[in-house]
C-alpha positions, 0 to 999 in steps of 0.5 A: 876186642871182637865185635859181638854178633849173632846169626840164626839158621831158621829151619822149617820142614828140612828147609833153611832160611837164608838172607842175601846181604843187600847191595851197598852193604859190606859183603853184598850178595853173600847168603847167611842166616839172619842176624846182626850186632849184639847191643851193649848189655844185651844177651846173645839169645835176646839179640838173635830174637830181636835181629831175626824179627827186625830183618825177617818179621819172624818171631823165633821161639826158644832159639838153640845156641850152637856155638860160636866162631871168631872171624878175622876179616881183613877186608876192607878194614881189619874186623874181628867178629865173635859170632854166636850161632843159633838154630830156630825150628819154632817161629811165628809169622811169615817171612818178610824181606826187610833187609835183603832177599830171603829164600828157603833152601833144602838143607841137603842142597845149600848154596855154599858157593854163595855163602861164607866159605867156612860154613861148608865145613860146619853148617850141616853138622850144626843142622844135625844137632852138633855145636861148633866153636873155632877161629876162621881167618880170611884173605884180604879183598877176596874172602878166601879162607886162610885158616879154619880151626873148628871143633864140633861137639855132640849135644850133651844128650847124645853123649854116653853116660860113663857106665854106657861106654863100651869096654876097651 
C-alpha cells in the first residue's frame, strides 16, 4: 500500500513557490511544491492546507485538486508514494522558511534540473489547468526515470458538450 502524500504548487502573478528539501533529509536539495504525508483519516484537501501552513506559513484557500501520481522510488529503501497534486492561487500570509528554503520562480522558467524528473512532463500542463494521473518509477540511487506513464485531462469546463462537437 502506498504512503499517501500531498504536494501543492502555490501560484502568484505567474510565479510558482518551490521548497528546497533541507540538508539531512531524504532527497535533500530537491525542489518541489510544499507538502507532506496525509494523516490517517484525513482528507487530502485538509492535509495540503495543513502541510502548506506548517511548512510555509501560508494559509491556502480552496486548493484545486489536479490529479495524483504513484511514485516508485527504490532509494535508499523501496518506497511507493501516492501523491495528490494541488494548485493554490489564493492564500493569506507571507511565505516563511519553516522547513527548507522557499523561492518564487517564473512559471515559464522553472528549474526542472533541480526538481523531480517527471515534473518536466506534466507540471506546465497542470499550471495551465490540466489534471494528471499516472505512475512514475525511478532507478535506484540516482533518481533517474525508468518509467513514466502519464495521462493528462482537460478540466471538465473546457470539454465541449455533445452538441458542440464538430461533424466528423
